[in-house]
C-alpha positions in Angstrom: 0.0 0.0 0.0 1.0 3.6 -0.4 0.2 4.5 3.1 -1.2 3.2 6.1 -4.0 5.5 5.6 -6.7 3.5 3.6 -8.4 6.6 2.3 -5.2 7.4 0.0 -5.4 3.5 -1.1 -9.0 3.5 -1.8 -8.7 6.8 -3.8 -5.7 5.2 -5.7 -7.7 2.0 -6.7 -10.7 4.3 -7.7 -8.3 6.3 -9.8 -7.0 3.3 -11.4 -10.4 2.1 -12.4 -11.5 5.3 -13.7 -8.5 5.6 -15.7 -9.1 2.4 -17.2 -12.8 3.1 -18.2 -11.8 6.4 -19.6 -9.3 4.8 -22.0 -11.9 2.2 -23.1 -14.2 4.9 -23.7 -12.0 6.9 -25.6 -11.1 3.6 -27.7 -14.6 3.1 -28.3 -15.3 6.8 -29.5 -12.3 6.4 -31.9 -13.5 3.2 -33.2 -16.7 4.2 -34.0 -16.8 4.0 -37.7 -14.6 0.6 -37.6 -16.9 -2.0 -39.0 -17.9 -4.7 -36.6 -16.2 -2.9 -33.7 -18.1 -3.6 -30.2 -18.3 -1.2 -27.4 -16.2 -2.2 -24.3 -16.3 -0.8 -20.9 -15.2 -1.6 -17.3 -17.8 -2.8 -14.7 -16.7 -0.3 -12.5 -18.9 -1.3 -9.7 -17.7 -4.8 -9.5 -14.1 -3.6 -9.9 -14.4 -1.1 -6.8 -16.3 -3.7 -4.8 -13.5 -6.4 -5.2 -10.8 -3.6 -4.8 -12.1 -2.6 -1.8 -12.6 -6.2 -0.3 -9.0 -6.8 -0.8 -7.8 -3.9 1.1 -7.1 -5.8 4.0 -4.8 -8.3 2.3 -3.1 -5.6 0.5 -3.9 -7.3 -2.7 -4.0 -5.2 -5.9 -6.8 -5.9 -8.6 -6.4 -5.5 -12.2 -9.0 -3.5 -13.8 -8.6 -5.4 -17.2 -10.5 -8.3 -15.5 -13.6 -6.3 -15.3 -13.8 -5.2 -19.0 -17.0 -6.2 -20.7 -17.7 -6.2 -24.5 -21.4 -5.4 -25.6 -22.1 -8.0 -28.1 -25.6 -6.7 -28.6 -26.9 -6.3 -32.3 -26.0 -2.9 -33.8 -28.4 -0.8 -35.7 -25.6 0.3 -38.0 -25.1 -1.5 -41.4 -21.3 -1.8 -40.6 -22.0 -3.7 -37.4 -20.4 -1.3 -35.0 -22.7 -0.8 -32.1 -20.7 2.3 -30.7 -23.3 4.9 -29.7 -21.2 8.2 -29.6 -23.8 10.3 -27.4 -23.5 7.5 -24.5 -20.0 7.4 -24.9 -19.8 11.2 -24.5 -21.9 11.0 -21.6 -19.6 8.3 -20.1 -16.5 10.3 -20.8 -18.1 13.3 -18.9 -19.1 11.2 -15.8 -15.7 9.6 -15.8 -14.0 13.0 -15.7 -16.2 14.3 -13.2 -15.5 11.2 -10.9 -11.9 11.5 -11.4 -11.9 15.1 -10.6 -13.8 14.4 -7.4 -11.3 11.9 -6.2 -8.3 14.0 -7.0 -10.1 16.9 -5.3 -10.4 14.8 -2.0 -7.1 13.6 -2.3 -5.8 17.1 -2.4 -7.8 17.7 0.6 -6.5 15.0 2.4 -2.8 15.9 1.5 -3.5 19.7 2.7 -4.7 18.2 5.9 -1.5 16.1 6.3 0.7 18.9 5.4 -1.0 21.1 7.9 -0.6 18.6 10.4 3.1 18.3 9.6 3.6 21.9 9.5 2.0 22.4 13.0 4.0 19.9 14.7 
């Protein structure tokens, strides 16, 4: 673990999952016009559930284990099932979540800095 403080490790695991999902979402958008391409995304909730449950054992969880491919039928003639509107929403949601976690980490480090400075 980075630190004995679990909140920092929780943030670390959350950021890893969000980063992985952001990369998948970007790839989905980049491949929207690729014939036969199927949308992929991270099952973030399952990833975080397992990532948090392994904290006491200090075991890392690889977000790649939680990637799902949407094999549903496509409305497009080329077989791609990427919905750019959905992917754009997902991109914004991930970005907001990422910024929120970074903001919380910043507050945590400010608090730690204050404690060290005042000691």
